[in-house]
PyMOL commands that place a pseudoatom at each C-alpha (Angstrom):
pseudoatom trace, name=CA, resn=MET, resi=1, chain=A, elem=C, hetatm=0, pos=[34.207, 17.029, -46.065]
pseudoatom trace, name=CA, resn=SER, resi=2, chain=A, elem=C, hetatm=0, pos=[34.421, 13.368, -47.554]
pseudoatom trace, name=CA, resn=TRP, resi=3, chain=A, elem=C, hetatm=0, pos=[32.052, 10.402, -47.291]
pseudoatom trace, name=CA, resn=ASP, resi=4, chain=A, elem=C, hetatm=0, pos=[34.262, 8.740, -44.736]
pseudoatom trace, name=CA, resn=GLU, resi=5, chain=A, elem=C, hetatm=0, pos=[34.676, 11.661, -42.556]
pseudoatom trace, name=CA, resn=TRP, resi=6, chain=A, elem=C, hetatm=0, pos=[31.025, 11.878, -42.439]
pseudoatom trace, name=CA, resn=GLU, resi=7, chain=A, elem=C, hetatm=0, pos=[30.289, 8.196, -41.795]
pseudoatom trace, name=CA, resn=GLN, resi=8, chain=A, elem=C, hetatm=0, pos=[33.219, 8.466, -38.977]
pseudoatom trace, name=CA, resn=LEU, resi=9, chain=A, elem=C, hetatm=0, pos=[31.157, 11.568, -37.201]
pseudoatom trace, name=CA, resn=LYS, resi=10, chain=A, elem=C, hetatm=0, pos=[27.948, 9.795, -37.410]
pseudoatom trace, name=CA, resn=THR, resi=11, chain=A, elem=C, hetatm=0, pos=[29.638, 6.574, -35.915]
pseudoatom trace, name=CA, resn=ALA, resi=12, chain=A, elem=C, hetatm=0, pos=[30.940, 8.449, -33.380]
pseudoatom trace, name=CA, resn=ALA, resi=13, chain=A, elem=C, hetatm=0, pos=[27.766, 10.448, -32.452]
pseudoatom trace, name=CA, resn=ALA, resi=14, chain=A, elem=C, hetatm=0, pos=[25.934, 7.196, -32.217]
pseudoatom trace, name=CA, resn=GLU, resi=15, chain=A, elem=C, hetatm=0, pos=[28.915, 5.856, -29.725]
pseudoatom trace, name=CA, resn=ARG, resi=16, chain=A, elem=C, hetatm=0, pos=[28.194, 8.544, -27.318]
pseudoatom trace, name=CA, resn=ARG, resi=17, chain=A, elem=C, hetatm=0, pos=[24.492, 8.550, -27.484]
pseudoatom trace, name=CA, resn=SER, resi=18, chain=A, elem=C, hetatm=0, pos=[24.463, 4.585, -26.718]
pseudoatom trace, name=CA, resn=THR, resi=19, chain=A, elem=C, hetatm=0, pos=[26.641, 5.017, -23.788]
pseudoatom trace, name=CA, resn=ARG, resi=20, chain=A, elem=C, hetatm=0, pos=[24.872, 8.076, -22.448]
pseudoatom trace, name=CA, resn=THR, resi=21, chain=A, elem=C, hetatm=0, pos=[22.245, 6.223, -20.666]
pseudoatom trace, name=CA, resn=GLN, resi=22, chain=A, elem=C, hetatm=0, pos=[23.105, 3.401, -18.295]
pseudoatom trace, name=CA, resn=LEU, resi=23, chain=A, elem=C, hetatm=0, pos=[20.838, 1.646, -15.909]
pseudoatom trace, name=CA, resn=ASN, resi=24, chain=A, elem=C, hetatm=0, pos=[22.676, 1.139, -13.015]
pseudoatom trace, name=CA, resn=GLN, resi=25, chain=A, elem=C, hetatm=0, pos=[21.100, -2.648, -11.600]
pseudoatom trace, name=CA, resn=LEU, resi=26, chain=A, elem=C, hetatm=0, pos=[22.154, -6.183, -11.006]
pseudoatom trace, name=CA, resn=PRO, resi=27, chain=A, elem=C, hetatm=0, pos=[22.187, -8.397, -13.976]
pseudoatom trace, name=CA, resn=ALA, resi=28, chain=A, elem=C, hetatm=0, pos=[19.056, -10.200, -14.823]
pseudoatom trace, name=CA, resn=GLU, resi=29, chain=A, elem=C, hetatm=0, pos=[18.251, -13.577, -13.236]
pseudoatom trace, name=CA, resn=ASP, resi=30, chain=A, elem=C, hetatm=0, pos=[20.420, -16.119, -15.536]
pseudoatom trace, name=CA, resn=PRO, resi=31, chain=A, elem=C, hetatm=0, pos=[17.995, -18.764, -16.624]
pseudoatom trace, name=CA, resn=PHE, resi=32, chain=A, elem=C, hetatm=0, pos=[20.592, -21.357, -16.135]
pseudoatom trace, name=CA, resn=GLY, resi=33, chain=A, elem=C, hetatm=0, pos=[20.570, -20.792, -12.398]
pseudoatom trace, name=CA, resn=GLY, resi=34, chain=A, elem=C, hetatm=0, pos=[23.715, -17.989, -12.118]
pseudoatom trace, name=CA, resn=GLY, resi=35, chain=A, elem=C, hetatm=0, pos=[23.956, -14.447, -11.890]
pseudoatom trace, name=CA, resn=GLY, resi=36, chain=A, elem=C, hetatm=0, pos=[21.581, -12.064, -10.502]
pseudoatom trace, name=CA, resn=GLY, resi=37, chain=A, elem=C, hetatm=0, pos=[20.413, -12.024, -6.655]
pseudoatom trace, name=CA, resn=GLY, resi=38, chain=A, elem=C, hetatm=0, pos=[22.005, -10.536, -4.135]
pseudoatom trace, name=CA, resn=PRO, resi=39, chain=A, elem=C, hetatm=0, pos=[23.556, -7.025, -3.564]
pseudoatom trace, name=CA, resn=SER, resi=40, chain=A, elem=C, hetatm=0, pos=[26.599, -6.171, -5.168]
pseudoatom trace, name=CA, resn=GLY, resi=41, chain=A, elem=C, hetatm=0, pos=[28.106, -3.601, -2.796]
pseudoatom trace, name=CA, resn=GLU, resi=42, chain=A, elem=C, hetatm=0, pos=[28.612, -1.110, -5.546]
pseudoatom trace, name=CA, resn=LEU, resi=43, chain=A, elem=C, hetatm=0, pos=[25.556, 0.552, -5.744]
pseudoatom trace, name=CA, resn=ARG, resi=44, chain=A, elem=C, hetatm=0, pos=[24.620, 2.925, -2.798]
pseudoatom trace, name=CA, resn=THR, resi=45, chain=A, elem=C, hetatm=0, pos=[21.515, 4.699, -1.700]
pseudoatom trace, name=CA, resn=GLN, resi=46, chain=A, elem=C, hetatm=0, pos=[19.959, 6.604, 1.416]
pseudoatom trace, name=CA, resn=ARG, resi=47, chain=A, elem=C, hetatm=0, pos=[16.581, 6.073, 2.498]
pseudoatom trace, name=CA, resn=ARG, resi=48, chain=A, elem=C, hetatm=0, pos=[16.001, 9.495, 3.916]
pseudoatom trace, name=CA, resn=ALA, resi=49, chain=A, elem=C, hetatm=0, pos=[16.620, 10.709, 0.178]
pseudoatom trace, name=CA, resn=TRP, resi=50, chain=A, elem=C, hetatm=0, pos=[13.894, 8.452, -1.141]
pseudoatom trace, name=CA, resn=THR, resi=51, chain=A, elem=C, hetatm=0, pos=[11.547, 9.635, 1.595]
pseudoatom trace, name=CA, resn=GLN, resi=52, chain=A, elem=C, hetatm=0, pos=[12.409, 13.528, 1.021]
pseudoatom trace, name=CA, resn=ALA, resi=53, chain=A, elem=C, hetatm=0, pos=[11.588, 12.717, -2.712]
pseudoatom trace, name=CA, resn=GLY, resi=54, chain=A, elem=C, hetatm=0, pos=[8.542, 10.786, -1.885]
pseudoatom trace, name=CA, resn=GLU, resi=55, chain=A, elem=C, hetatm=0, pos=[7.135, 13.556, 0.441]
pseudoatom trace, name=CA, resn=GLY, resi=56, chain=A, elem=C, hetatm=0, pos=[8.062, 16.455, -2.104]
pseudoatom trace, name=CA, resn=VAL, resi=57, chain=A, elem=C, hetatm=0, pos=[6.116, 14.749, -4.554]
pseudoatom trace, name=CA, resn=SER, resi=58, chain=A, elem=C, hetatm=0, pos=[3.190, 14.134, -2.526]
pseudoatom trace, name=CA, resn=GLY, resi=59, chain=A, elem=C, hetatm=0, pos=[3.362, 17.816, -1.626]
pseudoatom trace, name=CA, resn=LEU, resi=60, chain=A, elem=C, hetatm=0, pos=[2.322, 18.751, -4.986]
pseudoatom trace, name=CA, resn=LYS, resi=61, chain=A, elem=C, hetatm=0, pos=[-1.506, 17.348, -4.113]
pseudoatom trace, name=CA, resn=GLY, resi=62, chain=A, elem=C, hetatm=0, pos=[-1.698, 20.557, -1.609]
pseudoatom trace, name=CA, resn=ASP, resi=63, chain=A, elem=C, hetatm=0, pos=[-0.638, 22.842, -4.386]
pseudoatom trace, name=CA, resn=ILE, resi=64, chain=A, elem=C, hetatm=0, pos=[-2.896, 21.077, -6.872]
pseudoatom trace, name=CA, resn=GLY, resi=65, chain=A, elem=C, hetatm=0, pos=[-5.774, 21.185, -4.645]
pseudoatom trace, name=CA, resn=LYS, resi=66, chain=A, elem=C, hetatm=0, pos=[-5.553, 25.072, -4.116]
pseudoatom trace, name=CA, resn=GLY, resi=67, chain=A, elem=C, hetatm=0, pos=[-5.575, 25.251, -7.862]
pseudoatom trace, name=CA, resn=LEU, resi=68, chain=A, elem=C, hetatm=0, pos=[-8.560, 22.941, -8.293]
pseudoatom trace, name=CA, resn=LYS, resi=69, chain=A, elem=C, hetatm=0, pos=[-10.361, 25.354, -5.482]
pseudoatom trace, name=CA, resn=SER, resi=70, chain=A, elem=C, hetatm=0, pos=[-9.281, 28.329, -7.566]
pseudoatom trace, name=CA, resn=LEU, resi=71, chain=A, elem=C, hetatm=0, pos=[-10.777, 26.535, -10.515]
pseudoatom trace, name=CA, resn=GLU, resi=72, chain=A, elem=C, hetatm=0, pos=[-14.007, 25.792, -8.603]
pseudoatom trace, name=CA, resn=ASP, resi=73, chain=A, elem=C, hetatm=0, pos=[-14.358, 29.367, -7.228]
pseudoatom trace, name=CA, resn=GLY, resi=74, chain=A, elem=C, hetatm=0, pos=[-13.974, 30.781, -10.928]
pseudoatom trace, name=CA, resn=GLN, resi=75, chain=A, elem=C, hetatm=0, pos=[-17.287, 28.416, -11.797]
pseudoatom trace, name=CA, resn=ALA, resi=76, chain=A, elem=C, hetatm=0, pos=[-19.275, 30.163, -9.154]
pseudoatom trace, name=CA, resn=GLY, resi=77, chain=A, elem=C, hetatm=0, pos=[-22.287, 32.035, -10.983]
pseudoatom trace, name=CA, resn=VAL, resi=78, chain=A, elem=C, hetatm=0, pos=[-22.066, 29.747, -14.276]
pseudoatom trace, name=CA, resn=ALA, resi=79, chain=A, elem=C, hetatm=0, pos=[-25.394, 27.567, -13.622]
pseudoatom trace, name=CA, resn=ASP, resi=80, chain=A, elem=C, hetatm=0, pos=[-27.358, 27.143, -16.842]
pseudoatom trace, name=CA, resn=THR, resi=81, chain=A, elem=C, hetatm=0, pos=[-25.341, 26.887, -19.796]
pseudoatom trace, name=CA, resn=SER, resi=82, chain=A, elem=C, hetatm=0, pos=[-28.208, 25.700, -22.107]
pseudoatom trace, name=CA, resn=GLY, resi=83, chain=A, elem=C, hetatm=0, pos=[-28.647, 28.532, -24.954]
pseudoatom trace, name=CA, resn=CYS, resi=84, chain=A, elem=C, hetatm=0, pos=[-25.493, 29.910, -24.781]
pseudoatom trace, name=CA, resn=ALA, resi=85, chain=A, elem=C, hetatm=0, pos=[-22.676, 27.896, -26.537]
pseudoatom trace, name=CA, resn=SER, resi=86, chain=A, elem=C, hetatm=0, pos=[-19.568, 29.625, -25.102]
pseudoatom trace, name=CA, resn=ALA, resi=87, chain=A, elem=C, hetatm=0, pos=[-20.834, 29.035, -21.353]
pseudoatom trace, name=CA, resn=ALA, resi=88, chain=A, elem=C, hetatm=0, pos=[-21.247, 25.441, -22.536]
pseudoatom trace, name=CA, resn=ALA, resi=89, chain=A, elem=C, hetatm=0, pos=[-17.905, 25.198, -23.837]
pseudoatom trace, name=CA, resn=GLN, resi=90, chain=A, elem=C, hetatm=0, pos=[-16.383, 26.834, -20.687]
pseudoatom trace, name=CA, resn=LYS, resi=91, chain=A, elem=C, hetatm=0, pos=[-18.341, 24.301, -18.746]
pseudoatom trace, name=CA, resn=GLU, resi=92, chain=A, elem=C, hetatm=0, pos=[-17.330, 21.371, -20.967]
pseudoatom trace, name=CA, resn=VAL, resi=93, chain=A, elem=C, hetatm=0, pos=[-13.313, 22.591, -20.493]
pseudoatom trace, name=CA, resn=TYR, resi=94, chain=A, elem=C, hetatm=0, pos=[-13.888, 23.127, -16.780]
pseudoatom trace, name=CA, resn=ASP, resi=95, chain=A, elem=C, hetatm=0, pos=[-15.080, 19.528, -16.419]
pseudoatom trace, name=CA, resn=SER, resi=96, chain=A, elem=C, hetatm=0, pos=[-11.972, 18.384, -18.367]
pseudoatom trace, name=CA, resn=TRP, resi=97, chain=A, elem=C, hetatm=0, pos=[-9.572, 20.392, -16.215]
pseudoatom trace, name=CA, resn=LYS, resi=98, chain=A, elem=C, hetatm=0, pos=[-11.273, 19.007, -12.895]
pseudoatom trace, name=CA, resn=ALA, resi=99, chain=A, elem=C, hetatm=0, pos=[-11.056, 15.591, -13.914]
pseudoatom trace, name=CA, resn=TYR, resi=100, chain=A, elem=C, hetatm=0, pos=[-7.463, 16.097, -15.204]
pseudoatom trace, name=CA, resn=LEU, resi=101, chain=A, elem=C, hetatm=0, pos=[-6.100, 17.901, -11.962]
pseudoatom trace, name=CA, resn=GLY, resi=102, chain=A, elem=C, hetatm=0, pos=[-8.171, 15.176, -9.945]
pseudoatom trace, name=CA, resn=LYS, resi=103, chain=A, elem=C, hetatm=0, pos=[-5.904, 12.337, -11.749]
pseudoatom trace, name=CA, resn=VAL, resi=104, chain=A, elem=C, hetatm=0, pos=[-2.823, 14.360, -11.403]
pseudoatom trace, name=CA, resn=SER, resi=105, chain=A, elem=C, hetatm=0, pos=[-3.314, 14.812, -7.645]
pseudoatom trace, name=CA, resn=GLY, resi=106, chain=A, elem=C, hetatm=0, pos=[-3.760, 11.225, -7.416]
pseudoatom trace, name=CA, resn=ARG, resi=107, chain=A, elem=C, hetatm=0, pos=[-0.485, 10.553, -9.489]
pseudoatom trace, name=CA, resn=CYS, resi=108, chain=A, elem=C, hetatm=0, pos=[1.293, 12.828, -7.444]
pseudoatom trace, name=CA, resn=GLY, resi=109, chain=A, elem=C, hetatm=0, pos=[0.067, 10.793, -4.241]
pseudoatom trace, name=CA, resn=THR, resi=110, chain=A, elem=C, hetatm=0, pos=[0.823, 7.438, -5.679]
pseudoatom trace, name=CA, resn=LEU, resi=111, chain=A, elem=C, hetatm=0, pos=[4.286, 8.306, -7.002]
pseudoatom trace, name=CA, resn=GLY, resi=112, chain=A, elem=C, hetatm=0, pos=[5.174, 9.924, -3.737]
pseudoatom trace, name=CA, resn=GLY, resi=113, chain=A, elem=C, hetatm=0, pos=[3.591, 6.877, -1.929]
pseudoatom trace, name=CA, resn=LEU, resi=114, chain=A, elem=C, hetatm=0, pos=[5.912, 4.484, -4.310]
pseudoatom trace, name=CA, resn=LEU, resi=115, chain=A, elem=C, hetatm=0, pos=[9.146, 6.806, -3.463]
pseudoatom trace, name=CA, resn=GLU, resi=116, chain=A, elem=C, hetatm=0, pos=[8.762, 6.705, 0.289]
pseudoatom trace, name=CA, resn=ARG, resi=117, chain=A, elem=C, hetatm=0, pos=[8.093, 3.007, 0.595]
pseudoatom trace, name=CA, resn=ALA, resi=118, chain=A, elem=C, hetatm=0, pos=[11.369, 2.523, -1.869]
pseudoatom trace, name=CA, resn=GLY, resi=119, chain=A, elem=C, hetatm=0, pos=[13.336, 4.198, 0.609]
pseudoatom trace, name=CA, resn=ARG, resi=120, chain=A, elem=C, hetatm=0, pos=[11.785, 1.400, 2.982]
pseudoatom trace, name=CA, resn=ASP, resi=121, chain=A, elem=C, hetatm=0, pos=[11.916, -1.293, 0.689]
pseudoatom trace, name=CA, resn=LEU, resi=122, chain=A, elem=C, hetatm=0, pos=[15.175, -1.085, -0.851]
pseudoatom trace, name=CA, resn=THR, resi=123, chain=A, elem=C, hetatm=0, pos=[15.614, -5.035, -1.202]
pseudoatom trace, name=CA, resn=MET, resi=124, chain=A, elem=C, hetatm=0, pos=[12.475, -5.006, -3.334]
pseudoatom trace, name=CA, resn=THR, resi=125, chain=A, elem=C, hetatm=0, pos=[13.832, -5.861, -7.144]
pseudoatom trace, name=CA, resn=ASP, resi=126, chain=A, elem=C, hetatm=0, pos=[13.803, -3.545, -9.927]
pseudoatom trace, name=CA, resn=GLN, resi=127, chain=A, elem=C, hetatm=0, pos=[11.031, -5.714, -11.718]
pseudoatom trace, name=CA, resn=ALA, resi=128, chain=A, elem=C, hetatm=0, pos=[8.641, -5.212, -8.491]
pseudoatom trace, name=CA, resn=ILE, resi=129, chain=A, elem=C, hetatm=0, pos=[9.053, -1.704, -8.271]
pseudoatom trace, name=CA, resn=GLY, resi=130, chain=A, elem=C, hetatm=0, pos=[8.460, -1.548, -12.316]
pseudoatom trace, name=CA, resn=GLU, resi=131, chain=A, elem=C, hetatm=0, pos=[5.347, -3.397, -11.671]
pseudoatom trace, name=CA, resn=GLU, resi=132, chain=A, elem=C, hetatm=0, pos=[3.911, -0.846, -9.044]
pseudoatom trace, name=CA, resn=ILE, resi=133, chain=A, elem=C, hetatm=0, pos=[4.852, 2.217, -11.496]
pseudoatom trace, name=CA, resn=ALA, resi=134, chain=A, elem=C, hetatm=0, pos=[3.379, 0.231, -14.234]
pseudoatom trace, name=CA, resn=LYS, resi=135, chain=A, elem=C, hetatm=0, pos=[-0.165, -0.078, -12.258]
pseudoatom trace, name=CA, resn=ALA, resi=136, chain=A, elem=C, hetatm=0, pos=[-0.190, 3.574, -11.722]
pseudoatom trace, name=CA, resn=LYS, resi=137, chain=A, elem=C, hetatm=0, pos=[0.270, 4.602, -15.168]
pseudoatom trace, name=CA, resn=VAL, resi=138, chain=A, elem=C, hetatm=0, pos=[-2.782, 2.092, -16.046]
pseudoatom trace, name=CA, resn=GLN, resi=139, chain=A, elem=C, hetatm=0, pos=[-4.858, 3.853, -13.101]
pseudoatom trace, name=CA, resn=TYR, resi=140, chain=A, elem=C, hetatm=0, pos=[-3.860, 7.713, -13.945]
pseudoatom trace, name=CA, resn=ALA, resi=141, chain=A, elem=C, hetatm=0, pos=[-3.831, 7.026, -18.148]
pseudoatom trace, name=CA, resn=ASP, resi=142, chain=A, elem=C, hetatm=0, pos=[-4.265, 10.743, -19.683]
pseudoatom trace, name=CA, resn=THR, resi=143, chain=A, elem=C, hetatm=0, pos=[-7.696, 12.260, -20.190]
pseudoatom trace, name=CA, resn=GLU, resi=144, chain=A, elem=C, hetatm=0, pos=[-8.772, 12.233, -23.528]
pseudoatom trace, name=CA, resn=ALA, resi=145, chain=A, elem=C, hetatm=0, pos=[-8.668, 16.013, -25.505]
pseudoatom trace, name=CA, resn=VAL, resi=146, chain=A, elem=C, hetatm=0, pos=[-12.107, 17.545, -25.436]
pseudoatom trace, name=CA, resn=GLY, resi=147, chain=A, elem=C, hetatm=0, pos=[-13.070, 20.843, -26.954]
pseudoatom trace, name=CA, resn=GLY, resi=148, chain=A, elem=C, hetatm=0, pos=[-13.004, 22.037, -30.384]
pseudoatom trace, name=CA, resn=GLN, resi=149, chain=A, elem=C, hetatm=0, pos=[-14.389, 18.446, -31.968]
pseudoatom trace, name=CA, resn=ALA, resi=150, chain=A, elem=C, hetatm=0, pos=[-17.675, 18.320, -33.804]
pseudoatom trace, name=CA, resn=LYS, resi=151, chain=A, elem=C, hetatm=0, pos=[-20.033, 16.374, -31.885]
pseudoatom trace, name=CA, resn=GLY, resi=152, chain=A, elem=C, hetatm=0, pos=[-22.269, 14.207, -34.295]
pseudoatom trace, name=CA, resn=ARG, resi=153, chain=A, elem=C, hetatm=0, pos=[-22.009, 16.482, -36.837]
for i in range(1, 153): cmd.bond("trace and resi %d" % i, "trace and resi %d" % (i + 1))
show_as sticks, trace
zoom trace
């Protein structure tokens, strides 16, 4: 294969990759007063689809709650962890997972609510929806990894 053929293949692959993802939204507001604004009539959506998606994501909270209950039940009998390194490590991992699952459950509730609200409020701008999702990302930032790190040693 010649160098020119190789360059053509790379260019073709880059073009395919750049056109694969496309956001279907109205153009951004023109700083000079034009563009953006009202509905274009090209993008169609159904409130029911948004509501079903939101209910599905919110419904995950119940499954996560069942998993958390099983995790708590598995802790039965683990009381005093002093003097037993493996029990202390197990408690640390349990506490980490309990916090993580609580946050995941909260995320599901928040995102499910946002999806349902999007179905009701289709007139909201993409920017407003993005701001709501950004708030949820900040609120439910992942927990830091625990276990396996030396503590003050």
